[in-house]
C-alpha positions in Angstrom: -26.4 8.9 12.9 -26.5 5.6 14.8 -28.9 2.9 13.9 -31.5 1.9 16.4 -31.8 -1.9 16.9 -35.5 -1.5 17.7 -36.2 -0.5 14.1 -36.1 -4.1 13.0 -39.2 -5.9 13.9 -38.9 -9.7 14.2 -41.1 -12.1 16.0 -38.7 -13.1 18.8 -41.1 -15.5 20.4 -40.2 -18.2 17.9 -36.4 -17.7 18.2 -35.0 -16.1 21.4 -31.6 -15.3 19.9 -33.0 -12.9 17.2 -32.7 -9.9 19.4 -29.1 -10.7 20.2 -28.2 -11.3 16.6 -30.0 -8.2 15.3 -28.4 -6.0 18.0 -24.9 -7.5 17.2 -25.4 -7.0 13.5 -26.6 -3.5 13.9 -23.6 -2.7 16.1 -21.2 -4.1 13.5 -22.8 -2.1 10.7 -22.5 1.1 12.8 -18.8 0.4 13.5 -18.1 -0.4 9.8 -19.9 2.8 8.7 -18.1 5.0 11.2 -14.7 3.5 10.3 -15.3 3.9 6.6 -16.3 7.5 7.1 -13.1 8.2 9.2 -10.9 6.4 6.7 -12.4 8.4 3.8 -11.8 11.6 5.7 -8.2 10.5 6.3 -7.6 9.6 2.7 -9.0 12.9 1.4 -6.9 14.8 4.0 -3.9 13.0 2.7 -4.8 13.9 -0.9 -5.2 17.6 -0.1 -2.1 18.0 2.0 0.0 16.0 -0.4 -1.2 18.0 -3.4 -0.4 21.3 -1.7 3.0 20.2 -0.6 3.9 18.6 -4.0 2.8 21.8 -5.8 4.9 24.0 -3.5 8.0 21.7 -3.7 7.8 21.4 -7.4 7.3 25.1 -7.9 10.3 25.9 -5.7 12.4 23.3 -7.6 11.3 24.8 -10.9 12.1 28.4 -9.8 15.5 27.4 -8.6 16.5 25.4 -11.7 15.0 27.8 -14.2 16.2 31.0 -12.6 18.1 32.5 -15.5 15.8 31.4 -18.3 12.8 33.2 -19.8 10.1 30.7 -19.0 6.6 32.0 -18.2 6.0 31.1 -14.6 2.2 31.4 -14.8 2.1 28.8 -17.5 4.4 26.5 -15.6 2.4 26.9 -12.4 -0.7 25.7 -14.2 1.2 22.7 -15.7 2.8 21.8 -12.4 -0.5 22.1 -10.5 -2.4 19.9 -13.1 0.4 17.3 -13.1 0.6 17.1 -9.3 -3.2 16.9 -9.1 -3.4 14.0 -11.6 -0.5 12.1 -10.0 -2.1 12.5 -6.6 -5.5 11.3 -8.0 -3.6 8.1 -9.2 -2.1 7.7 -5.7 -5.4 8.2 -4.0 -7.0 5.5 -6.2 -4.0 3.2 -5.3 -4.7 3.6 -1.6 -8.4 2.9 -1.7 -7.9 -0.7 -0.4 -7.5 1.0 2.9 -11.3 1.0 3.1 -11.0 -2.8 3.8 -9.8 -1.7 7.3 -13.5 -1.8 8.4 -13.5 -5.6 8.1 -12.6 -7.1 11.5 -10.2 -9.8 10.3 -8.2 -7.2 8.4 -8.3 -4.7 11.2 -6.8 -7.2 13.6 -3.9 -8.2 11.4 -1.1 -5.7 11.6 0.8 -7.0 8.5 -2.3 -6.9 6.5 -3.0 -3.3 7.6 0.4 -2.2 6.7 0.3 -4.0 3.3 -3.1 -2.4 2.4 -2.0 1.0 3.6 1.4 1.3 1.9 1.4 -1.1 -1.0 -0.2 1.3 -3.5 2.3 4.2 -3.0 5.2 1.7 -3.0 4.1 0.2 -6.2 3.7 3.7 -7.7 7.3 4.5 -6.7 8.7 1.3 -8.1 6.8 1.8 -11.4 7.9 5.5 -11.6 11.6 4.4 -11.1 11.3 1.7 -13.8 9.5 3.7 -16.4 11.4 5.2 -19.3 11.0 8.9 -18.3 13.3 11.8 -18.6 15.3 12.7 -15.5 13.1 15.7 -14.7 9.9 13.8 -15.1 11.2 10.8 -13.1 12.2 13.2 -10.3 8.8 14.8 -10.4 7.0 11.4 -10.2 9.3 10.1 -7.4 9.0 13.4 -5.4 5.2 13.2 -5.7 5.2 9.5 -4.5 7.6 10.2 -1.6 5.6 13.2 -0.3 2.4 11.2 -0.6 3.9 8.3 1.4 5.2 10.7 4.0 1.9 12.5 4.5 0.1 9.1 4.4 2.4 7.7 7.0 2.0 10.7 9.4 -1.8 10.5 9.1 -1.6 6.7 9.6 0.3 7.0 12.8 -1.9 9.8 14.1 -5.5 9.1 13.1 -5.6 5.5 12.0 -4.1 4.2 15.2 -7.0 5.8 17.0 -9.5 4.1 14.7 -8.0 0.7 14.9 
């Protein structure tokens, strides 16, 4: 829903530039709102695709490595899904600075855009590799981060380039 600049009533007889300022401000608010909406849609698409891919990859890895053992696959599927979901929530929260793209001075700076877009997942990968985890858990964390970055990158180069 676009805002109508005529909804703001100002006595323009005293200041002739009010109409121009109000129209410009209204246009800037519309662009910011539309960009934020598109960015949120892109972030949640990244979250959903990454969660599905991570769950599938981890389940395939689990079924290959635990082929000859008597583990209950239904229980492991629930554990894998919940772990992937929580890690992807953490990654989603770490990429929320992307919403600053709606600010013109950030949108115009390519290094700032790349920093805001990819810093969160890169910090997640660095933290996961430096944490004292078992080898399987470290692999699980790193795989989740790499898949998230890949999906995030693909969506950046397809949809964000259109926005910015």
